[in-house]
C-alpha positions as CSV (number, residue, x, y, z in Angstrom):
1,X,78.7,145.6,74.5
2,X,75.5,146.5,72.6
3,X,75.2,143.0,71.1
4,X,75.6,141.3,74.5
5,X,72.9,143.6,76.0
6,X,70.6,142.8,73.1
7,X,71.1,139.1,73.5
8,X,70.5,139.3,77.2
9,X,67.0,140.5,76.6
10,X,66.0,137.5,74.5
11,X,65.6,134.0,75.8
12,X,66.3,131.4,73.2
13,X,65.4,127.7,73.4
14,X,65.7,124.7,71.2
15,X,62.3,123.7,69.9
16,X,61.1,120.4,68.4
17,X,57.9,119.7,66.5
18,X,57.0,116.1,66.1
19,X,54.8,115.7,63.1
20,X,51.9,113.2,62.7
21,X,53.3,112.1,59.4
22,X,56.6,112.5,57.7
23,X,57.3,115.4,55.4
24,X,57.4,114.6,51.7
25,X,61.1,115.6,51.5
26,X,63.6,117.3,53.9
27,X,63.0,121.1,54.1
28,X,64.4,124.2,55.8
29,X,62.5,127.5,56.5
30,X,62.9,130.6,58.6
31,X,60.2,131.5,61.0
32,X,60.4,134.6,63.3
33,X,64.2,134.7,62.7
34,X,64.7,131.0,63.6
35,X,65.9,128.4,61.1
36,X,63.8,125.2,61.2
37,X,65.1,121.9,59.8
38,X,62.5,119.2,59.0
39,X,63.1,115.6,58.1
40,X,60.9,112.6,58.4
41,X,58.5,113.4,61.4
42,X,60.7,115.9,63.2
43,X,61.3,119.6,62.8
44,X,63.9,121.3,65.0
45,X,65.1,124.8,65.6
46,X,68.0,125.6,67.9
47,X,67.1,129.3,68.5
48,X,63.3,130.0,68.9
49,X,62.7,133.1,71.0
50,X,60.6,132.3,74.1
51,X,58.1,135.0,73.2
52,X,57.2,133.1,70.0
53,X,56.7,129.7,71.5
54,X,53.0,128.7,71.5
55,X,50.1,127.6,69.3
56,X,50.8,130.3,66.7
57,X,54.4,129.3,66.1
58,X,53.3,125.6,66.1
59,X,50.5,126.4,63.5
60,X,53.0,128.1,61.2
61,X,55.3,125.1,61.3
62,X,52.4,122.8,60.6
63,X,51.1,125.0,57.8
64,X,54.6,125.3,56.2
65,X,55.2,121.6,56.3
66,X,51.6,120.7,55.4
67,X,51.5,118.2,58.2
68,X,49.7,118.3,61.6
69,X,51.8,118.5,64.7
70,X,51.6,115.7,67.3
71,X,53.9,117.3,69.9
72,X,55.6,120.8,70.2
73,X,58.2,121.4,73.0
74,X,61.3,123.2,74.0
75,X,64.6,122.1,75.6
76,X,63.5,124.2,78.6
77,X,60.6,121.8,79.3
78,X,57.8,123.9,77.8
79,X,55.2,121.7,76.0
80,X,52.0,122.5,74.3
81,X,49.0,120.9,75.9
82,X,46.1,119.2,74.1
83,X,44.0,122.3,73.7
84,X,47.0,124.3,72.4
85,X,47.8,121.5,70.0
86,X,44.2,121.7,68.7
87,X,44.7,125.4,68.0
88,X,48.1,124.6,66.4
89,X,46.5,122.1,64.0
90,X,43.3,124.1,63.3
91,X,42.4,124.1,59.6
92,X,44.8,121.3,58.8
93,X,43.8,117.8,57.7
94,X,43.9,115.4,60.6
95,X,46.1,112.3,60.6
96,X,44.6,109.7,58.3
97,X,44.7,106.0,58.6
98,X,44.5,103.6,55.7
99,X,41.3,101.5,55.6
100,X,41.3,98.0,54.1
101,X,38.4,96.4,52.4
102,X,37.6,92.8,53.2
């Protein structure tokens, strides 16, 4: 009974971070009690608490992977907007493109 009451007070959502570039190798990490799995340009977590969703959580994912985030959203239709993504990626190197000499 106590466990069910405790779970009832926390809203969990699946969360996906789409990275601007692929991670160097697949990785897993725990952030605010949620397990994140990252591979290629996608990091997913099945159980992020609603209270943690936002630019701060996004920034920690970006900082942990070393890659800026292009999109950050939940399965409950919450998505970071452009200004929030800017906060998420603050202090990280922007996506780079390869220049070619002629």
